[in-house]
mmCIF file as gemmi writes it, N, C-alpha and C atoms, coordinates in Angstrom:
data_model
loop_
_atom_site.group_PDB
_atom_site.id
_atom_site.type_symbol
_atom_site.label_atom_id
_atom_site.label_alt_id
_atom_site.label_comp_id
_atom_site.label_asym_id
_atom_site.label_entity_id
_atom_site.label_seq_id
_atom_site.pdbx_PDB_ins_code
_atom_site.Cartn_x
_atom_site.Cartn_y
_atom_site.Cartn_z
_atom_site.occupancy
_atom_site.B_iso_or_equiv
_atom_site.pdbx_formal_charge
_atom_site.auth_seq_id
_atom_site.auth_asym_id
_atom_site.pdbx_PDB_model_num
ATOM 1 N N . UNK Axp A 1 ? -15.203 10.941 33.858 1 0 ? 1 A 1
ATOM 2 C CA . UNK Axp A 1 ? -15.532 11.297 32.297 1 0 ? 1 A 1
ATOM 3 C C . UNK Axp A 1 ? -14.346 11.958 31.667 1 0 ? 1 A 1
ATOM 4 N N . UNK Axp A 2 ? -13.184 11.662 31.03 1 0 ? 2 A 1
ATOM 5 C CA . UNK Axp A 2 ? -12.866 12.533 30.15 1 0 ? 2 A 1
ATOM 6 C C . UNK Axp A 2 ? -12.969 13.399 29.022 1 0 ? 2 A 1
ATOM 7 N N . UNK Axp A 3 ? -12.117 14.56 28.958 1 0 ? 3 A 1
ATOM 8 C CA . UNK Axp A 3 ? -12.655 15.58 28.424 1 0 ? 3 A 1
ATOM 9 C C . UNK Axp A 3 ? -11.726 15.276 27.228 1 0 ? 3 A 1
ATOM 10 N N . UNK Axp A 4 ? -12.796 15.413 25.971 1 0 ? 4 A 1
ATOM 11 C CA . UNK Axp A 4 ? -11.909 15.598 24.508 1 0 ? 4 A 1
ATOM 12 C C . UNK Axp A 4 ? -12.214 16.892 24.428 1 0 ? 4 A 1
ATOM 13 N N . UNK Axp A 5 ? -10.282 16.882 23.933 1 0 ? 5 A 1
ATOM 14 C CA . UNK Axp A 5 ? -9.66 18.037 23.492 1 0 ? 5 A 1
ATOM 15 C C . UNK Axp A 5 ? -10.572 18.651 22.185 1 0 ? 5 A 1
ATOM 16 N N . UNK Axp A 6 ? -10.832 20.572 21.851 1 0 ? 6 A 1
ATOM 17 C CA . UNK Axp A 6 ? -11.539 20.617 20.369 1 0 ? 6 A 1
ATOM 18 C C . UNK Axp A 6 ? -9.919 20.309 19.256 1 0 ? 6 A 1
ATOM 19 N N . UNK Axp A 7 ? -9.649 19.292 18.192 1 0 ? 7 A 1
ATOM 20 C CA . UNK Axp A 7 ? -8.764 19.206 17.763 1 0 ? 7 A 1
ATOM 21 C C . UNK Axp A 7 ? -8.629 20.527 17.292 1 0 ? 7 A 1
ATOM 22 N N . UNK Axp A 8 ? -9.443 21.124 16.877 1 0 ? 8 A 1
ATOM 23 C CA . UNK Axp A 8 ? -9.266 22.423 16.015 1 0 ? 8 A 1
ATOM 24 C C . UNK Axp A 8 ? -8.42 23.207 17.256 1 0 ? 8 A 1
ATOM 25 N N . UNK Axp A 9 ? -8.823 23.09 18.409 1 0 ? 9 A 1
ATOM 26 C CA . UNK Axp A 9 ? -7.922 24.504 19.442 1 0 ? 9 A 1
ATOM 27 C C . UNK Axp A 9 ? -6.419 23.679 19.529 1 0 ? 9 A 1
ATOM 28 N N . UNK Axp A 10 ? -6.434 22.427 19.787 1 0 ? 10 A 1
ATOM 29 C CA . UNK Axp A 10 ? -5.407 21.638 19.225 1 0 ? 10 A 1
ATOM 30 C C . UNK Axp A 10 ? -4.403 21.436 19.11 1 0 ? 10 A 1
ATOM 31 N N . UNK Axp A 11 ? -4.585 21.97 17.761 1 0 ? 11 A 1
ATOM 32 C CA . UNK Axp A 11 ? -3.651 21.829 17.114 1 0 ? 11 A 1
ATOM 33 C C . UNK Axp A 11 ? -2.588 23.737 16.278 1 0 ? 11 A 1
ATOM 34 N N . UNK Axp A 12 ? -3.007 24.703 17.642 1 0 ? 12 A 1
ATOM 35 C CA . UNK Axp A 12 ? -2.847 25.99 18.141 1 0 ? 12 A 1
ATOM 36 C C . UNK Axp A 12 ? -1.471 25.527 18.624 1 0 ? 12 A 1
ATOM 37 N N . UNK Axp A 13 ? -0.958 26.541 17.603 1 0 ? 13 A 1
ATOM 38 C CA . UNK Axp A 13 ? 0.663 26.578 17.64 1 0 ? 13 A 1
ATOM 39 C C . UNK Axp A 13 ? 1.487 25.269 17.339 1 0 ? 13 A 1
ATOM 40 N N . UNK Axp A 14 ? 1.015 25.208 17.007 1 0 ? 14 A 1
ATOM 41 C CA . UNK Axp A 14 ? 1.786 23.303 16.21 1 0 ? 14 A 1
ATOM 42 C C . UNK Axp A 14 ? 2.234 23.727 14.936 1 0 ? 14 A 1
ATOM 43 N N . UNK Axp A 15 ? 3.742 23.556 14.156 1 0 ? 15 A 1
ATOM 44 C CA . UNK Axp A 15 ? 3.67 24.139 12.821 1 0 ? 15 A 1
ATOM 45 C C . UNK Axp A 15 ? 3.37 22.321 11.935 1 0 ? 15 A 1
ATOM 46 N N . UNK Axp A 16 ? 2.183 22.465 11.683 1 0 ? 16 A 1
ATOM 47 C CA . UNK Axp A 16 ? 2.186 21.398 11.114 1 0 ? 16 A 1
ATOM 48 C C . UNK Axp A 16 ? 2.618 20.823 9.637 1 0 ? 16 A 1
ATOM 49 N N . UNK Axp A 17 ? 2.783 21.919 8.98 1 0 ? 17 A 1
ATOM 50 C CA . UNK Axp A 17 ? 3.159 22.274 7.597 1 0 ? 17 A 1
ATOM 51 C C . UNK Axp A 17 ? 4.539 22.352 7.645 1 0 ? 17 A 1
ATOM 52 N N . UNK Axp A 18 ? 5.008 22.979 8.627 1 0 ? 18 A 1
ATOM 53 C CA . UNK Axp A 18 ? 6.468 22.957 8.615 1 0 ? 18 A 1
ATOM 54 C C . UNK Axp A 18 ? 7.1 21.461 9.21 1 0 ? 18 A 1
ATOM 55 N N . UNK Axp A 19 ? 6.35 21.194 9.921 1 0 ? 19 A 1
ATOM 56 C CA . UNK Axp A 19 ? 7.069 19.703 11.044 1 0 ? 19 A 1
ATOM 57 C C . UNK Axp A 19 ? 6.601 18.636 9.544 1 0 ? 19 A 1
ATOM 58 N N . UNK Axp A 20 ? 5.69 19.129 8.65 1 0 ? 20 A 1
ATOM 59 C CA . UNK Axp A 20 ? 5.638 17.884 6.961 1 0 ? 20 A 1
ATOM 60 C C . UNK Axp A 20 ? 6.223 18.192 6.461 1 0 ? 20 A 1
ATOM 61 N N . UNK Axp A 21 ? 6.666 19.515 6.503 1 0 ? 21 A 1
ATOM 62 C CA . UNK Axp A 21 ? 8.015 19.485 5.306 1 0 ? 21 A 1
ATOM 63 C C . UNK Axp A 21 ? 9.312 18.807 5.895 1 0 ? 21 A 1
ATOM 64 N N . UNK Axp A 22 ? 8.852 19.203 6.9 1 0 ? 22 A 1
ATOM 65 C CA . UNK Axp A 22 ? 10.726 18.272 7.294 1 0 ? 22 A 1
ATOM 66 C C . UNK Axp A 22 ? 11.259 16.911 7.308 1 0 ? 22 A 1
ATOM 67 N N . UNK Axp A 23 ? 9.698 16.783 7.545 1 0 ? 23 A 1
ATOM 68 C CA . UNK Axp A 23 ? 9.646 14.863 7.58 1 0 ? 23 A 1
ATOM 69 C C . UNK Axp A 23 ? 10.049 14.028 6.055 1 0 ? 23 A 1
ATOM 70 N N . UNK Axp A 24 ? 8.965 14.695 5.419 1 0 ? 24 A 1
ATOM 71 C CA . UNK Axp A 24 ? 9.101 14.976 3.822 1 0 ? 24 A 1
ATOM 72 C C . UNK Axp A 24 ? 10.856 15.001 3.27 1 0 ? 24 A 1
ATOM 73 N N . UNK Axp A 25 ? 11.324 16.733 3.726 1 0 ? 25 A 1
ATOM 74 C CA . UNK Axp A 25 ? 13.006 16.619 3.746 1 0 ? 25 A 1
ATOM 75 C C . UNK Axp A 25 ? 13.644 15.45 4.399 1 0 ? 25 A 1
ATOM 76 N N . UNK Axp A 26 ? 13.284 14.821 5.031 1 0 ? 26 A 1
ATOM 77 C CA . UNK Axp A 26 ? 14.545 13.621 5.962 1 0 ? 26 A 1
ATOM 78 C C . UNK Axp A 26 ? 14.035 12.27 5.468 1 0 ? 26 A 1
ATOM 79 N N . UNK Axp A 27 ? 12.921 12.602 5 1 0 ? 27 A 1
ATOM 80 C CA . UNK Axp A 27 ? 13 11.084 4.083 1 0 ? 27 A 1
ATOM 81 C C . UNK Axp A 27 ? 13.335 11.155 2.704 1 0 ? 27 A 1
ATOM 82 N N . UNK Axp A 28 ? 13.522 12.352 2.174 1 0 ? 28 A 1
ATOM 83 C CA . UNK Axp A 28 ? 13.856 12.403 0.292 1 0 ? 28 A 1
ATOM 84 C C . UNK Axp A 28 ? 15.654 11.895 0.778 1 0 ? 28 A 1
ATOM 85 N N . UNK Axp A 29 ? 16.464 12.722 1.762 1 0 ? 29 A 1
ATOM 86 C CA . UNK Axp A 29 ? 17.7 12.181 2.284 1 0 ? 29 A 1
ATOM 87 C C . UNK Axp A 29 ? 17.901 10.446 2.278 1 0 ? 29 A 1
ATOM 88 N N . UNK Axp A 30 ? 16.996 10.047 3.529 1 0 ? 30 A 1
ATOM 89 C CA . UNK Axp A 30 ? 17.283 8.785 3.656 1 0 ? 30 A 1
ATOM 90 C C . UNK Axp A 30 ? 17.243 7.719 1.947 1 0 ? 30 A 1
ATOM 91 N N . UNK Axp A 31 ? 16.147 8.212 1.622 1 0 ? 31 A 1
ATOM 92 C CA . UNK Axp A 31 ? 15.438 7.164 0.625 1 0 ? 31 A 1
ATOM 93 C C . UNK Axp A 31 ? 17.316 7.339 -0.994 1 0 ? 31 A 1
ATOM 94 N N . UNK Axp A 32 ? 17.47 8.779 -1.096 1 0 ? 32 A 1
ATOM 95 C CA . UNK Axp A 32 ? 18.581 9.192 -1.465 1 0 ? 32 A 1
ATOM 96 C C . UNK Axp A 32 ? 19.498 8.197 -1.006 1 0 ? 32 A 1
ATOM 97 N N . UNK Axp A 33 ? 20.36 8.626 -0.038 1 0 ? 33 A 1
ATOM 98 C CA . UNK Axp A 33 ? 21.224 7.926 1.09 1 0 ? 33 A 1
ATOM 99 C C . UNK Axp A 33 ? 21.98 6.657 0.587 1 0 ? 33 A 1
ATOM 100 N N . UNK Axp A 34 ? 21.106 5.947 1.291 1 0 ? 34 A 1
ATOM 101 C CA . UNK Axp A 34 ? 20.166 4.575 0.894 1 0 ? 34 A 1
ATOM 102 C C . UNK Axp A 34 ? 20.831 4.219 -0.313 1 0 ? 34 A 1
ATOM 103 N N . UNK Axp A 35 ? 20.812 4.879 -1.481 1 0 ? 35 A 1
ATOM 104 C CA . UNK Axp A 35 ? 20.231 4.731 -2.515 1 0 ? 35 A 1
ATOM 105 C C . UNK Axp A 35 ? 18.533 3.39 -2.716 1 0 ? 35 A 1
ATOM 106 N N . UNK Axp A 36 ? 17.778 3.564 -2.091 1 0 ? 36 A 1
ATOM 107 C CA . UNK Axp A 36 ? 16.424 2.75 -2.305 1 0 ? 36 A 1
ATOM 108 C C . UNK Axp A 36 ? 15.344 2.547 -3.525 1 0 ? 36 A 1
ATOM 109 N N . UNK Axp A 37 ? 15.882 1.766 -3.744 1 0 ? 37 A 1
ATOM 110 C CA . UNK Axp A 37 ? 14.566 2.126 -5.193 1 0 ? 37 A 1
ATOM 111 C C . UNK Axp A 37 ? 13.03 1.299 -4.655 1 0 ? 37 A 1
ATOM 112 N N . UNK Axp A 38 ? 12.25 2.166 -4.22 1 0 ? 38 A 1
ATOM 113 C CA . UNK Axp A 38 ? 11.05 1.38 -3.611 1 0 ? 38 A 1
ATOM 114 C C . UNK Axp A 38 ? 9.767 1.786 -5.075 1 0 ? 38 A 1
ATOM 115 N N . UNK Axp A 39 ? 8.615 1.062 -5.35 1 0 ? 39 A 1
ATOM 116 C CA . UNK Axp A 39 ? 7.754 2.094 -6.276 1 0 ? 39 A 1
ATOM 117 C C . UNK Axp A 39 ? 6.676 2.387 -5.304 1 0 ? 39 A 1
ATOM 118 N N . UNK Axp A 40 ? 6.619 2.293 -3.67 1 0 ? 40 A 1
ATOM 119 C CA . UNK Axp A 40 ? 6.241 3.081 -3.513 1 0 ? 40 A 1
ATOM 120 C C . UNK Axp A 40 ? 6.83 4.5 -3.304 1 0 ? 40 A 1
ATOM 121 N N . UNK Axp A 41 ? 7.988 4.128 -2.778 1 0 ? 41 A 1
ATOM 122 C CA . UNK Axp A 41 ? 8.583 5.748 -2.731 1 0 ? 41 A 1
ATOM 123 C C . UNK Axp A 41 ? 8.341 6.529 -3.898 1 0 ? 41 A 1
ATOM 124 N N . UNK Axp A 42 ? 8.636 5.947 -5.15 1 0 ? 42 A 1
ATOM 125 C CA . UNK Axp A 42 ? 8.775 6.361 -6.202 1 0 ? 42 A 1
ATOM 126 C C . UNK Axp A 42 ? 7 7.265 -7.106 1 0 ? 42 A 1
ATOM 127 N N . UNK Axp A 43 ? 6.246 6.188 -6.653 1 0 ? 43 A 1
ATOM 128 C CA . UNK Axp A 43 ? 4.596 6.671 -7.325 1 0 ? 43 A 1
ATOM 129 C C . UNK Axp A 43 ? 4.861 8.332 -6.008 1 0 ? 43 A 1
ATOM 130 N N . UNK Axp A 44 ? 4.949 8.323 -4.297 1 0 ? 44 A 1
ATOM 131 C CA . UNK Axp A 44 ? 4.994 8.938 -3.56 1 0 ? 44 A 1
ATOM 132 C C . UNK Axp A 44 ? 5.325 10.57 -3.88 1 0 ? 44 A 1
ATOM 133 N N . UNK Axp A 45 ? 6.485 10.188 -4.491 1 0 ? 45 A 1
ATOM 134 C CA . UNK Axp A 45 ? 7.753 11.181 -4.511 1 0 ? 45 A 1
ATOM 135 C C . UNK Axp A 45 ? 6.746 11.996 -5.913 1 0 ? 45 A 1
ATOM 136 N N . UNK Axp A 46 ? 6.238 11.626 -7.264 1 0 ? 46 A 1
ATOM 137 C CA . UNK Axp A 46 ? 6.051 12.126 -8.297 1 0 ? 46 A 1
ATOM 138 C C . UNK Axp A 46 ? 4.292 12.525 -7.491 1 0 ? 46 A 1
ATOM 139 N N . UNK Axp A 47 ? 3.931 12.1 -6.047 1 0 ? 47 A 1
ATOM 140 C CA . UNK Axp A 47 ? 2.497 12.816 -5.915 1 0 ? 47 A 1
ATOM 141 C C . UNK Axp A 47 ? 3.47 14.511 -5.204 1 0 ? 47 A 1
ATOM 142 N N . UNK Axp A 48 ? 4.132 14.158 -4.508 1 0 ? 48 A 1
ATOM 143 C CA . UNK Axp A 48 ? 4.324 15.529 -3.661 1 0 ? 48 A 1
ATOM 144 C C . UNK Axp A 48 ? 4.93 16.58 -4.76 1 0 ? 48 A 1
ATOM 145 N N . UNK Axp A 49 ? 5.501 15.816 -5.646 1 0 ? 49 A 1
ATOM 146 C CA . UNK Axp A 49 ? 6.195 16.807 -6.493 1 0 ? 49 A 1
ATOM 147 C C . UNK Axp A 49 ? 4.816 17.186 -7.848 1 0 ? 49 A 1
ATOM 148 N N . UNK Axp A 50 ? 3.408 17.091 -8.057 1 0 ? 50 A 1
ATOM 149 C CA . UNK Axp A 50 ? 2.712 17.101 -8.715 1 0 ? 50 A 1
ATOM 150 C C . UNK Axp A 50 ? 2.496 16.337 -10.099 1 0 ? 50 A 1
ATOM 151 N N . UNK Axp A 51 ? 3.952 15.792 -10.523 1 0 ? 51 A 1
ATOM 152 C CA . UNK Axp A 51 ? 3.891 14.716 -11.603 1 0 ? 51 A 1
ATOM 153 C C . UNK Axp A 51 ? 2.83 13.619 -11.523 1 0 ? 51 A 1
ATOM 154 N N . UNK Axp A 52 ? 2.202 13.5 -10.464 1 0 ? 52 A 1
ATOM 155 C CA . UNK Axp A 52 ? 1.088 12.583 -10.817 1 0 ? 52 A 1
ATOM 156 C C . UNK Axp A 52 ? -0.347 12.719 -9.854 1 0 ? 52 A 1
ATOM 157 N N . UNK Axp A 53 ? -0.78 13.468 -10.405 1 0 ? 53 A 1
ATOM 158 C CA . UNK Axp A 53 ? -2.181 14.076 -10.112 1 0 ? 53 A 1
ATOM 159 C C . UNK Axp A 53 ? -1.995 15.597 -8.958 1 0 ? 53 A 1
ATOM 160 N N . UNK Axp A 54 ? -2.877 16.021 -8.842 1 0 ? 54 A 1
ATOM 161 C CA . UNK Axp A 54 ? -2.947 17.305 -8.841 1 0 ? 54 A 1
ATOM 162 C C . UNK Axp A 54 ? -1.495 17.481 -7.387 1 0 ? 54 A 1
ATOM 163 N N . UNK Axp A 55 ? -1.412 18.543 -7.255 1 0 ? 55 A 1
ATOM 164 C CA . UNK Axp A 55 ? 0.137 18.853 -6.322 1 0 ? 55 A 1
ATOM 165 C C . UNK Axp A 55 ? -0.613 19.494 -5.29 1 0 ? 55 A 1
ATOM 166 N N . UNK Axp A 56 ? -0.694 18.617 -4.119 1 0 ? 56 A 1
ATOM 167 C CA . UNK Axp A 56 ? -1.386 19.559 -2.373 1 0 ? 56 A 1
ATOM 168 C C . UNK Axp A 56 ? 0.071 19.263 -2.06 1 0 ? 56 A 1
ATOM 169 N N . UNK Axp A 57 ? -0.276 19.82 -0.435 1 0 ? 57 A 1
ATOM 170 C CA . UNK Axp A 57 ? 0.91 20.465 -0.049 1 0 ? 57 A 1
ATOM 171 C C . UNK Axp A 57 ? 1.657 18.868 0.905 1 0 ? 57 A 1
ATOM 172 N N . UNK Axp A 58 ? 2.781 19.16 1.378 1 0 ? 58 A 1
ATOM 173 C CA . UNK Axp A 58 ? 3.251 17.896 2.341 1 0 ? 58 A 1
ATOM 174 C C . UNK Axp A 58 ? 2.524 17.261 2.758 1 0 ? 58 A 1
ATOM 175 N N . UNK Axp A 59 ? 1.401 17.741 4.139 1 0 ? 59 A 1
ATOM 176 C CA . UNK Axp A 59 ? 0.697 17.547 4.453 1 0 ? 59 A 1
ATOM 177 C C . UNK Axp A 59 ? -0.067 16.569 4.376 1 0 ? 59 A 1
ATOM 178 N N . UNK Axp A 60 ? -1.035 17.378 2.875 1 0 ? 60 A 1
ATOM 179 C CA . UNK Axp A 60 ? -2.055 16.23 3.483 1 0 ? 60 A 1
ATOM 180 C C . UNK Axp A 60 ? -1.579 14.551 2.541 1 0 ? 60 A 1
ATOM 181 N N . UNK Axp A 61 ? -0.537 14.979 1.4 1 0 ? 61 A 1
ATOM 182 C CA . UNK Axp A 61 ? -0.114 13.747 0.617 1 0 ? 61 A 1
ATOM 183 C C . UNK Axp A 61 ? 0.007 12.656 2.006 1 0 ? 61 A 1
ATOM 184 N N . UNK Axp A 62 ? 1.402 13.132 3.355 1 0 ? 62 A 1
ATOM 185 C CA . UNK Axp A 62 ? 1.247 12.005 4.335 1 0 ? 62 A 1
ATOM 186 C C . UNK Axp A 62 ? -0.439 11.67 4.932 1 0 ? 62 A 1
ATOM 187 N N . UNK Axp A 63 ? -1.019 12.472 5.237 1 0 ? 63 A 1
ATOM 188 C CA . UNK Axp A 63 ? -2.188 11.934 6.147 1 0 ? 63 A 1
ATOM 189 C C . UNK Axp A 63 ? -2.185 10.763 5.269 1 0 ? 63 A 1
ATOM 190 N N . UNK Axp A 64 ? -3.08 10.977 3.47 1 0 ? 64 A 1
ATOM 191 C CA . UNK Axp A 64 ? -3.014 10.249 2.37 1 0 ? 64 A 1
ATOM 192 C C . UNK Axp A 64 ? -2.411 8.252 2.342 1 0 ? 64 A 1
ATOM 193 N N . UNK Axp A 65 ? -1.346 8.945 3.162 1 0 ? 65 A 1
ATOM 194 C CA . UNK Axp A 65 ? -0.634 7.958 2.73 1 0 ? 65 A 1
ATOM 195 C C . UNK Axp A 65 ? 0.396 7.024 3.977 1 0 ? 65 A 1
ATOM 196 N N . UNK Axp A 66 ? 0.096 7.474 4.991 1 0 ? 66 A 1
ATOM 197 C CA . UNK Axp A 66 ? 0.183 7.086 6.433 1 0 ? 66 A 1
ATOM 198 C C . UNK Axp A 66 ? 0.445 6.051 6.58 1 0 ? 66 A 1
ATOM 199 N N . UNK Axp A 67 ? -0.287 5.22 5.992 1 0 ? 67 A 1
ATOM 200 C CA . UNK Axp A 67 ? -0.246 3.465 6.261 1 0 ? 67 A 1
ATOM 201 C C . UNK Axp A 67 ? 1.098 2.872 5.532 1 0 ? 67 A 1
ATOM 202 N N . UNK Axp A 68 ? 0.966 3.508 4.305 1 0 ? 68 A 1
ATOM 203 C CA . UNK Axp A 68 ? 2.019 2.941 3.27 1 0 ? 68 A 1
ATOM 204 C C . UNK Axp A 68 ? 3.01 3.595 3.499 1 0 ? 68 A 1
ATOM 205 N N . UNK Axp A 69 ? 3.388 4.616 4.148 1 0 ? 69 A 1
ATOM 206 C CA . UNK Axp A 69 ? 4.585 5.145 4.569 1 0 ? 69 A 1
ATOM 207 C C . UNK Axp A 69 ? 5.517 4.419 5.779 1 0 ? 69 A 1
ATOM 208 N N . UNK Axp A 70 ? 4.312 4.751 6.82 1 0 ? 70 A 1
ATOM 209 C CA . UNK Axp A 70 ? 4.915 3.347 8.12 1 0 ? 70 A 1
ATOM 210 C C . UNK Axp A 70 ? 4.962 2.056 7.822 1 0 ? 70 A 1
ATOM 211 N N . UNK Axp A 71 ? 5.166 1.45 6.02 1 0 ? 71 A 1
ATOM 212 C CA . UNK Axp A 71 ? 5.517 0.413 6.424 1 0 ? 71 A 1
ATOM 213 C C . UNK Axp A 71 ? 7.034 0.372 5.448 1 0 ? 71 A 1
ATOM 214 N N . UNK Axp A 72 ? 6.872 2.005 4.554 1 0 ? 72 A 1
ATOM 215 C CA . UNK Axp A 72 ? 7.85 1.771 4.224 1 0 ? 72 A 1
ATOM 216 C C . UNK Axp A 72 ? 9.13 2.217 4.697 1 0 ? 72 A 1
ATOM 217 N N . UNK Axp A 73 ? 9.272 2.934 6.42 1 0 ? 73 A 1
ATOM 218 C CA . UNK Axp A 73 ? 10.071 2.908 7.126 1 0 ? 73 A 1
ATOM 219 C C . UNK Axp A 73 ? 10.242 2.178 8.209 1 0 ? 73 A 1
ATOM 220 N N . UNK Axp A 74 ? 9.12 0.691 8.177 1 0 ? 74 A 1
ATOM 221 C CA . UNK Axp A 74 ? 9.471 -0.107 8.921 1 0 ? 74 A 1
ATOM 222 C C . UNK Axp A 74 ? 10.271 -0.718 8.38 1 0 ? 74 A 1
ATOM 223 N N . UNK Axp A 75 ? 9.928 -1.257 6.884 1 0 ? 75 A 1
ATOM 224 C CA . UNK Axp A 75 ? 10.739 -2.095 6.309 1 0 ? 75 A 1
ATOM 225 C C . UNK Axp A 75 ? 12.28 -1.656 6.042 1 0 ? 75 A 1
ATOM 226 N N . UNK Axp A 76 ? 12.436 -0.15 6.027 1 0 ? 76 A 1
ATOM 227 C CA . UNK Axp A 76 ? 14.246 -0.135 5.642 1 0 ? 76 A 1
ATOM 228 C C . UNK Axp A 76 ? 14.919 0.768 6.382 1 0 ? 76 A 1
ATOM 229 N N . UNK Axp A 77 ? 14.055 0.413 8.566 1 0 ? 77 A 1
ATOM 230 C CA . UNK Axp A 77 ? 14.301 0.471 9.498 1 0 ? 77 A 1
ATOM 231 C C . UNK Axp A 77 ? 15.07 1.525 9.83 1 0 ? 77 A 1
ATOM 232 N N . UNK Axp A 78 ? 13.606 2.77 9.58 1 0 ? 78 A 1
ATOM 233 C CA . UNK Axp A 78 ? 13.671 4.305 9.452 1 0 ? 78 A 1
ATOM 234 C C . UNK Axp A 78 ? 13.481 4.625 10.943 1 0 ? 78 A 1
ATOM 235 N N . UNK Axp A 79 ? 13.601 4.469 11.766 1 0 ? 79 A 1
ATOM 236 C CA . UNK Axp A 79 ? 13.311 4.234 13.671 1 0 ? 79 A 1
ATOM 237 C C . UNK Axp A 79 ? 13.019 6.054 13.635 1 0 ? 79 A 1
ATOM 238 N N . UNK Axp A 80 ? 13.845 6.867 13.211 1 0 ? 80 A 1
ATOM 239 C CA . UNK Axp A 80 ? 13.326 8.382 13.489 1 0 ? 80 A 1
ATOM 240 C C . UNK Axp A 80 ? 12.534 8.784 13 1 0 ? 80 A 1
ATOM 241 N N . UNK Axp A 81 ? 12.993 8.165 11.064 1 0 ? 81 A 1
ATOM 242 C CA . UNK Axp A 81 ? 11.368 8.675 10.364 1 0 ? 81 A 1
ATOM 243 C C . UNK Axp A 81 ? 10.189 8.351 11.213 1 0 ? 81 A 1
ATOM 244 N N . UNK Axp A 82 ? 10.198 7.398 11.889 1 0 ? 82 A 1
ATOM 245 C CA . UNK Axp A 82 ? 8.622 6.648 11.947 1 0 ? 82 A 1
ATOM 246 C C . UNK Axp A 82 ? 8.288 7.6 13.203 1 0 ? 82 A 1
ATOM 247 N N . UNK Axp A 83 ? 9.28 7.832 14.064 1 0 ? 83 A 1
ATOM 248 C CA . UNK Axp A 83 ? 8.711 8.745 15.265 1 0 ? 83 A 1
ATOM 249 C C . UNK Axp A 83 ? 8.299 10.425 14.8 1 0 ? 83 A 1
ATOM 250 N N . UNK Axp A 84 ? 9.01 10.767 13.877 1 0 ? 84 A 1
ATOM 251 C CA . UNK Axp A 84 ? 8.158 11.573 13.483 1 0 ? 84 A 1
ATOM 252 C C . UNK Axp A 84 ? 7.223 11.547 12.821 1 0 ? 84 A 1
ATOM 253 N N . UNK Axp A 85 ? 7.023 10.597 11.484 1 0 ? 85 A 1
ATOM 254 C CA . UNK Axp A 85 ? 5.526 10.351 10.547 1 0 ? 85 A 1
ATOM 255 C C . UNK Axp A 85 ? 4.452 10.045 12.559 1 0 ? 85 A 1
ATOM 256 N N . UNK Axp A 86 ? 5.154 9.193 13.156 1 0 ? 86 A 1
ATOM 257 C CA . UNK Axp A 86 ? 3.721 9.475 14.458 1 0 ? 86 A 1
ATOM 258 C C . UNK Axp A 86 ? 3.481 9.965 15.041 1 0 ? 86 A 1
ATOM 259 N N . UNK Axp A 87 ? 4.128 11.19 15.319 1 0 ? 87 A 1
ATOM 260 C CA . UNK Axp A 87 ? 4.021 12.588 15.787 1 0 ? 87 A 1
ATOM 261 C C . UNK Axp A 87 ? 2.934 13.477 14.647 1 0 ? 87 A 1
ATOM 262 N N . UNK Axp A 88 ? 3.78 13.755 13.525 1 0 ? 88 A 1
ATOM 263 C CA . UNK Axp A 88 ? 2.869 13.999 12.143 1 0 ? 88 A 1
ATOM 264 C C . UNK Axp A 88 ? 1.006 13.959 12.548 1 0 ? 88 A 1
ATOM 265 N N . UNK Axp A 89 ? 0.879 12.341 12.796 1 0 ? 89 A 1
ATOM 266 C CA . UNK Axp A 89 ? -0.445 11.881 13.099 1 0 ? 89 A 1
ATOM 267 C C . UNK Axp A 89 ? -1.144 11.781 14.169 1 0 ? 89 A 1
ATOM 268 N N . UNK Axp A 90 ? 0.267 12.242 14.818 1 0 ? 90 A 1
ATOM 269 C CA . UNK Axp A 90 ? -1.157 12.243 16.951 1 0 ? 90 A 1
ATOM 270 C C . UNK Axp A 90 ? -1.512 14.068 16.492 1 0 ? 90 A 1
ATOM 271 N N . UNK Axp A 91 ? -0.154 14.786 16.349 1 0 ? 91 A 1
ATOM 272 C CA . UNK Axp A 91 ? -0.614 16.209 16.558 1 0 ? 91 A 1
ATOM 273 C C . UNK Axp A 91 ? -1.341 17.325 15.197 1 0 ? 91 A 1
ATOM 274 N N . UNK Axp A 92 ? -0.81 16.32 14.125 1 0 ? 92 A 1
ATOM 275 C CA . UNK Axp A 92 ? -1.694 17.323 12.716 1 0 ? 92 A 1
ATOM 276 C C . UNK Axp A 92 ? -2.704 16.472 12.018 1 0 ? 92 A 1
ATOM 277 N N . UNK Axp A 93 ? -2.902 14.978 11.988 1 0 ? 93 A 1
ATOM 278 C CA . UNK Axp A 93 ? -3.648 14.269 11.334 1 0 ? 93 A 1
ATOM 279 C C . UNK Axp A 93 ? -5.126 13.649 11.83 1 0 ? 93 A 1
C-alpha cells in the first residue's frame, strides 16, 4: 500500500506564493508581447488587480481558474507557461 504524503507537510520548502507570482509575471509578459486580446485574460487580469471582486493573492486566483488558464495557454501555444502551471497545480493547489 502506497503511503499518501501529508499535503501540509509536503508544501514545506516550496515557495508557492513566489512561484505563483513568477507565473503571473510570465503570463502578463506573454499576453502583452503577443498583443493578444482574450476575454478570459481581461477578466483574469482584472481579478488579479482587484478591479473585479475582492483582491486575493495570485495563487488563489490561479487555483480558482486553473482549467481556464490551461485552456488559454493551450490556445496560445505557451508550452513553457503550461509547464509552470502544471507544477503549480501539483505542488501548491
